[in-house]
LOPAMI-298244 format. One record per residue (C-alpha): residue number from 1; chain; x, y, z. Coordinates in Angstrom, 1 decimal, always signed. Layout:
! residues N
<atom><num>NUM</num><chaine>A</chaine><u>X</u><v>Y</v><w>Z</w></atom>
...
***
This chain:
! residues 101
<atom><num>1</num><chaine>A</chaine><u>-52.6</u><v>-35.8</v><w>-49.4</w></atom>
<atom><num>2</num><chaine>A</chaine><u>-50.4</u><v>-38.3</v><w>-47.6</w></atom>
<atom><num>3</num><chaine>A</chaine><u>-49.3</u><v>-37.4</v><w>-44.1</w></atom>
<atom><num>4</num><chaine>A</chaine><u>-49.7</u><v>-40.6</v><w>-42.0</w></atom>
<atom><num>5</num><chaine>A</chaine><u>-50.8</u><v>-43.3</v><w>-44.3</w></atom>
<atom><num>6</num><chaine>A</chaine><u>-49.9</u><v>-45.2</v><w>-47.4</w></atom>
<atom><num>7</num><chaine>A</chaine><u>-52.5</u><v>-45.6</v><w>-50.1</w></atom>
<atom><num>8</num><chaine>A</chaine><u>-52.4</u><v>-48.8</v><w>-52.2</w></atom>
<atom><num>9</num><chaine>A</chaine><u>-54.3</u><v>-49.6</v><w>-55.4</w></atom>
<atom><num>10</num><chaine>A</chaine><u>-56.9</u><v>-47.0</v><w>-54.6</w></atom>
<atom><num>11</num><chaine>A</chaine><u>-58.5</u><v>-49.5</v><w>-52.1</w></atom>
<atom><num>12</num><chaine>A</chaine><u>-56.2</u><v>-50.0</v><w>-49.1</w></atom>
<atom><num>13</num><chaine>A</chaine><u>-54.8</u><v>-47.6</v><w>-46.6</w></atom>
<atom><num>14</num><chaine>A</chaine><u>-52.3</u><v>-48.4</v><w>-43.9</w></atom>
<atom><num>15</num><chaine>A</chaine><u>-51.0</u><v>-46.2</v><w>-41.2</w></atom>
<atom><num>16</num><chaine>A</chaine><u>-47.2</u><v>-45.7</v><w>-40.9</w></atom>
<atom><num>17</num><chaine>A</chaine><u>-47.0</u><v>-42.8</v><w>-38.5</w></atom>
<atom><num>18</num><chaine>A</chaine><u>-49.2</u><v>-40.9</v><w>-36.0</w></atom>
<atom><num>19</num><chaine>A</chaine><u>-51.0</u><v>-38.0</v><w>-37.7</w></atom>
<atom><num>20</num><chaine>A</chaine><u>-53.7</u><v>-37.4</v><w>-40.3</w></atom>
<atom><num>21</num><chaine>A</chaine><u>-54.1</u><v>-37.9</v><w>-44.0</w></atom>
<atom><num>22</num><chaine>A</chaine><u>-56.8</u><v>-36.7</v><w>-46.3</w></atom>
<atom><num>23</num><chaine>A</chaine><u>-58.3</u><v>-38.9</v><w>-49.1</w></atom>
<atom><num>24</num><chaine>A</chaine><u>-60.2</u><v>-37.0</v><w>-51.7</w></atom>
<atom><num>25</num><chaine>A</chaine><u>-62.1</u><v>-38.1</v><w>-54.8</w></atom>
<atom><num>26</num><chaine>A</chaine><u>-63.7</u><v>-36.2</v><w>-57.7</w></atom>
<atom><num>27</num><chaine>A</chaine><u>-66.4</u><v>-38.1</v><w>-59.6</w></atom>
<atom><num>28</num><chaine>A</chaine><u>-67.8</u><v>-36.0</v><w>-62.4</w></atom>
<atom><num>29</num><chaine>A</chaine><u>-67.7</u><v>-32.9</v><w>-60.3</w></atom>
<atom><num>30</num><chaine>A</chaine><u>-69.0</u><v>-34.5</v><w>-57.1</w></atom>
<atom><num>31</num><chaine>A</chaine><u>-66.3</u><v>-34.1</v><w>-54.5</w></atom>
<atom><num>32</num><chaine>A</chaine><u>-65.8</u><v>-36.3</v><w>-51.5</w></atom>
<atom><num>33</num><chaine>A</chaine><u>-63.2</u><v>-36.1</v><w>-48.7</w></atom>
<atom><num>34</num><chaine>A</chaine><u>-62.3</u><v>-38.4</v><w>-45.8</w></atom>
<atom><num>35</num><chaine>A</chaine><u>-59.9</u><v>-37.5</v><w>-43.1</w></atom>
<atom><num>36</num><chaine>A</chaine><u>-58.0</u><v>-40.5</v><w>-41.8</w></atom>
<atom><num>37</num><chaine>A</chaine><u>-56.4</u><v>-40.3</v><w>-38.3</w></atom>
<atom><num>38</num><chaine>A</chaine><u>-53.6</u><v>-42.7</v><w>-37.3</w></atom>
<atom><num>39</num><chaine>A</chaine><u>-52.8</u><v>-43.0</v><w>-33.6</w></atom>
<atom><num>40</num><chaine>A</chaine><u>-50.1</u><v>-44.7</v><w>-31.6</w></atom>
<atom><num>41</num><chaine>A</chaine><u>-52.6</u><v>-45.7</v><w>-29.0</w></atom>
<atom><num>42</num><chaine>A</chaine><u>-53.6</u><v>-49.3</v><w>-28.8</w></atom>
<atom><num>43</num><chaine>A</chaine><u>-57.3</u><v>-50.3</v><w>-29.3</w></atom>
<atom><num>44</num><chaine>A</chaine><u>-58.8</u><v>-53.3</v><w>-27.6</w></atom>
<atom><num>45</num><chaine>A</chaine><u>-61.5</u><v>-55.6</v><w>-29.0</w></atom>
<atom><num>46</num><chaine>A</chaine><u>-64.6</u><v>-54.9</v><w>-26.8</w></atom>
<atom><num>47</num><chaine>A</chaine><u>-67.3</u><v>-56.8</v><w>-28.7</w></atom>
<atom><num>48</num><chaine>A</chaine><u>-67.3</u><v>-59.8</v><w>-31.0</w></atom>
<atom><num>49</num><chaine>A</chaine><u>-70.6</u><v>-60.5</v><w>-33.0</w></atom>
<atom><num>50</num><chaine>A</chaine><u>-71.0</u><v>-63.8</v><w>-34.8</w></atom>
<atom><num>51</num><chaine>A</chaine><u>-72.4</u><v>-63.4</v><w>-38.3</w></atom>
<atom><num>52</num><chaine>A</chaine><u>-72.1</u><v>-67.1</v><w>-39.1</w></atom>
<atom><num>53</num><chaine>A</chaine><u>-75.3</u><v>-69.0</v><w>-39.0</w></atom>
<atom><num>54</num><chaine>A</chaine><u>-75.5</u><v>-70.9</v><w>-35.7</w></atom>
<atom><num>55</num><chaine>A</chaine><u>-78.4</u><v>-72.3</v><w>-33.7</w></atom>
<atom><num>56</num><chaine>A</chaine><u>-77.8</u><v>-69.6</v><w>-31.1</w></atom>
<atom><num>57</num><chaine>A</chaine><u>-76.0</u><v>-66.3</v><w>-31.6</w></atom>
<atom><num>58</num><chaine>A</chaine><u>-74.4</u><v>-66.2</v><w>-28.1</w></atom>
<atom><num>59</num><chaine>A</chaine><u>-72.6</u><v>-69.5</v><w>-28.4</w></atom>
<atom><num>60</num><chaine>A</chaine><u>-71.1</u><v>-71.9</v><w>-30.9</w></atom>
<atom><num>61</num><chaine>A</chaine><u>-73.6</u><v>-74.8</v><w>-31.3</w></atom>
<atom><num>62</num><chaine>A</chaine><u>-73.1</u><v>-77.6</v><w>-33.7</w></atom>
<atom><num>63</num><chaine>A</chaine><u>-73.0</u><v>-81.3</v><w>-34.3</w></atom>
<atom><num>64</num><chaine>A</chaine><u>-69.9</u><v>-83.5</v><w>-33.7</w></atom>
<atom><num>65</num><chaine>A</chaine><u>-67.8</u><v>-83.8</v><w>-36.9</w></atom>
<atom><num>66</num><chaine>A</chaine><u>-69.4</u><v>-80.8</v><w>-38.6</w></atom>
<atom><num>67</num><chaine>A</chaine><u>-67.5</u><v>-77.6</v><w>-39.4</w></atom>
<atom><num>68</num><chaine>A</chaine><u>-68.8</u><v>-74.1</v><w>-40.0</w></atom>
<atom><num>69</num><chaine>A</chaine><u>-66.7</u><v>-71.2</v><w>-41.4</w></atom>
<atom><num>70</num><chaine>A</chaine><u>-66.4</u><v>-68.6</v><w>-38.7</w></atom>
<atom><num>71</num><chaine>A</chaine><u>-67.4</u><v>-65.1</v><w>-39.7</w></atom>
<atom><num>72</num><chaine>A</chaine><u>-67.3</u><v>-62.4</v><w>-37.1</w></atom>
<atom><num>73</num><chaine>A</chaine><u>-67.9</u><v>-58.7</v><w>-36.7</w></atom>
<atom><num>74</num><chaine>A</chaine><u>-65.3</u><v>-57.0</v><w>-34.4</w></atom>
<atom><num>75</num><chaine>A</chaine><u>-65.8</u><v>-53.8</v><w>-32.5</w></atom>
<atom><num>76</num><chaine>A</chaine><u>-62.9</u><v>-51.9</v><w>-30.9</w></atom>
<atom><num>77</num><chaine>A</chaine><u>-62.9</u><v>-49.5</v><w>-27.9</w></atom>
<atom><num>78</num><chaine>A</chaine><u>-61.8</u><v>-46.6</v><w>-30.2</w></atom>
<atom><num>79</num><chaine>A</chaine><u>-64.9</u><v>-46.9</v><w>-32.4</w></atom>
<atom><num>80</num><chaine>A</chaine><u>-63.3</u><v>-49.0</v><w>-35.2</w></atom>
<atom><num>81</num><chaine>A</chaine><u>-65.5</u><v>-51.8</v><w>-36.6</w></atom>
<atom><num>82</num><chaine>A</chaine><u>-64.7</u><v>-54.6</v><w>-39.0</w></atom>
<atom><num>83</num><chaine>A</chaine><u>-67.9</u><v>-55.8</v><w>-40.6</w></atom>
<atom><num>84</num><chaine>A</chaine><u>-66.5</u><v>-59.3</v><w>-41.3</w></atom>
<atom><num>85</num><chaine>A</chaine><u>-62.9</u><v>-59.6</v><w>-40.1</w></atom>
<atom><num>86</num><chaine>A</chaine><u>-62.4</u><v>-62.8</v><w>-42.3</w></atom>
<atom><num>87</num><chaine>A</chaine><u>-63.0</u><v>-60.8</v><w>-45.5</w></atom>
<atom><num>88</num><chaine>A</chaine><u>-59.9</u><v>-58.6</v><w>-45.1</w></atom>
<atom><num>89</num><chaine>A</chaine><u>-56.9</u><v>-60.4</v><w>-46.5</w></atom>
<atom><num>90</num><chaine>A</chaine><u>-54.5</u><v>-57.9</v><w>-44.9</w></atom>
<atom><num>91</num><chaine>A</chaine><u>-55.6</u><v>-58.7</v><w>-41.3</w></atom>
<atom><num>92</num><chaine>A</chaine><u>-54.3</u><v>-61.8</v><w>-39.6</w></atom>
<atom><num>93</num><chaine>A</chaine><u>-57.7</u><v>-62.1</v><w>-37.8</w></atom>
<atom><num>94</num><chaine>A</chaine><u>-56.6</u><v>-65.3</v><w>-36.0</w></atom>
<atom><num>95</num><chaine>A</chaine><u>-54.2</u><v>-63.1</v><w>-34.0</w></atom>
<atom><num>96</num><chaine>A</chaine><u>-57.1</u><v>-60.9</v><w>-32.9</w></atom>
<atom><num>97</num><chaine>A</chaine><u>-59.5</u><v>-63.7</v><w>-31.8</w></atom>
<atom><num>98</num><chaine>A</chaine><u>-59.1</u><v>-67.3</v><w>-30.9</w></atom>
<atom><num>99</num><chaine>A</chaine><u>-61.8</u><v>-69.9</v><w>-30.2</w></atom>
<atom><num>100</num><chaine>A</chaine><u>-61.2</u><v>-73.2</v><w>-28.4</w></atom>
<atom><num>101</num><chaine>A</chaine><u>-63.5</u><v>-75.9</v><w>-27.2</w></atom>
***
């Protein structure tokens, strides 16, 4: 059922209106259903967890001239979590978080 979302390629879902949609699957008689809720309310990032390998997990530590690909887990105040925001090609993650030194 498609009430508030668009389904793409059986992998991606994006919200286009507030409401709910139901995604259902039948795999050899085993049924699964997931209700997806789309809201107009904004969600704020309330926690960033580095998953890149650094000397310390609470700060960016490195040597001058060295670069490390940043990987981060993001948590939002509505319960949404991105396990590694850099793996999602459809998210402009650099608009969500910015690092400066």
